[in-house]
C-alpha positions in Angstrom: 14.8 11.5 -12.2 14.9 7.9 -13.3 16.2 4.9 -11.2 18.9 4.3 -13.8 20.3 7.7 -13.1 21.6 6.6 -9.7 25.1 5.1 -9.5 24.2 2.8 -6.6 21.4 1.2 -8.6 23.7 0.7 -11.6 26.4 -0.7 -9.4 24.0 -3.2 -7.8 22.8 -4.4 -11.2 26.4 -4.8 -12.4 27.3 -6.6 -9.1 24.3 -9.0 -9.5 25.4 -9.9 -13.0 29.0 -10.4 -11.9 27.9 -12.6 -9.0 25.8 -14.7 -11.3 28.7 -15.2 -13.7 31.0 -16.3 -10.9 28.6 -18.5 -8.9 26.9 -20.4 -11.7 29.9 -22.8 -12.1 30.4 -23.5 -8.3 29.5 -26.9 -6.8 26.4 -27.3 -4.6 28.1 -26.7 -1.3 29.8 -23.5 -2.5 26.5 -22.2 -3.9 24.6 -23.2 -0.8 26.9 -21.3 1.6 28.9 -18.5 0.1 26.7 -18.1 -3.0 23.6 -17.6 -0.9 25.3 -14.8 1.1 26.5 -13.1 -2.1 23.0 -13.2 -3.6 21.4 -11.9 -0.4 23.8 -8.9 -0.4 23.1 -8.3 -4.1 19.4 -8.3 -3.4 19.8 -5.2 -1.3 20.0 -3.2 -4.5 16.4 -4.1 -5.3 15.3 -2.1 -2.3 16.1 1.0 -4.2 13.7 0.0 -6.9 11.0 -0.6 -4.3 11.5 2.9 -2.8 10.7 4.4 -6.1 7.9 2.0 -6.8 6.0 2.6 -3.5 7.0 6.2 -2.6 4.0 7.7 -4.4 1.6 5.4 -2.6 2.9 6.2 0.8 3.8 9.9 0.4 1.2 11.0 -2.1 4.1 12.5 -4.1 6.8 11.3 -6.5 9.3 13.6 -4.8 11.9 11.3 -3.4 15.1 12.9 -2.0 18.1 10.6 -2.7 21.6 11.5 -1.5 24.4 9.4 -2.9 27.9 9.6 -1.4 29.9 7.0 0.5 26.6 5.7 1.7 23.2 6.6 0.4 20.1 8.0 2.1 16.6 8.1 0.8 14.0 10.5 2.3 10.4 10.0 1.4 8.2 12.8 2.7 5.1 11.2 4.2 1.7 12.9 4.1 0.0 12.6 7.4 -3.5 12.7 6.2 -3.3 10.0 3.5 -5.2 7.5 5.8 -7.8 10.1 6.6 -8.4 10.9 2.9 -8.8 7.2 2.1 -11.3 6.8 5.0 -13.2 9.9 4.1 -13.4 8.7 0.5 -14.6 5.3 1.6 -17.3 6.9 3.8 -18.5 8.8 0.8 -18.6 5.6 -1.2 -20.6 3.9 1.5 -23.1 6.7 1.6 -23.6 6.4 -2.2 -24.0 2.6 -1.9 -26.6 3.1 0.9 -28.5 5.7 -1.1 -28.6 3.3 -4.1 -29.5 0.3 -2.0 -30.7 1.0 1.5 -30.9 -2.7 2.3 -27.3 -3.5 1.4 -25.5 -5.8 3.8 -22.1 -5.4 5.4 -20.8 -8.3 3.3 -22.0 -6.7 0.1 -20.4 -3.4 1.0 -17.2 -5.2 1.9 -17.1 -6.9 -1.5 -17.9 -3.8 -3.5 -15.4 -1.6 -1.7 -12.7 -4.3 -1.5 -12.2 -4.0 2.3 -12.7 -6.2 5.3 -16.2 -6.6 6.8 -14.7 -5.2 10.1 -13.7 -2.0 8.2 -17.2 -1.6 6.9 -18.5 -2.1 10.5 -16.2 0.7 11.8 -17.1 3.0 8.9 -20.8 2.5 9.5 -20.2 3.3 13.2 -18.4 6.5 12.2 -21.3 7.5 9.9 -23.8 6.7 12.7 -21.8 8.8 15.2 -21.7 11.7 12.7 -25.5 11.3 12.5 -25.3 10.9 8.7 -27.1 7.5 8.7 -29.6 5.6 10.9 -30.7 2.0 10.9 -34.4 1.7 10.5 -35.9 -1.6 11.6 -34.1 -4.9 12.5 -30.7 -6.0 11.2 -32.5 -8.5 8.9 -35.3 -6.9 7.0 -34.4 -3.3 7.9 -32.8 -0.6 5.9 -30.4 2.4 6.1 -31.7 5.9 6.1 -29.4 8.7 5.1 -30.0 11.7 7.5 -27.0 13.8 6.6 -28.9 16.7 5.1 -31.9 16.8 7.4 
């Protein structure tokens, strides 16, 4: 189903165009007071576009339930393990990076995986707690040993 198939979206687009046509000839005071309120109310229609845009990212699915009557309701089914899947995937990526470069730093991992240094720190702690990696030697000059399959 396309966004343009929903009556509320089409009405909001028409309303936006109508508001612009009316307000463009107003003086500064009218635009600054009443005009701003009209524009803000019209911008509510853009929320519908965002629901469709971000629903897949947050739910893992493009299935959005949209009920349109006197009011409208949107239901986006959330997948509870999306965060776990992202974290597990990142842990696997960290293991690959450590295998390829056992002396890699937290800063380098952070840049390569596009996450905060603190995220790398937490992920490294998870891998250590799972006994998949072990730090050999000092923080500077040491290296990471992968022990997952031993």
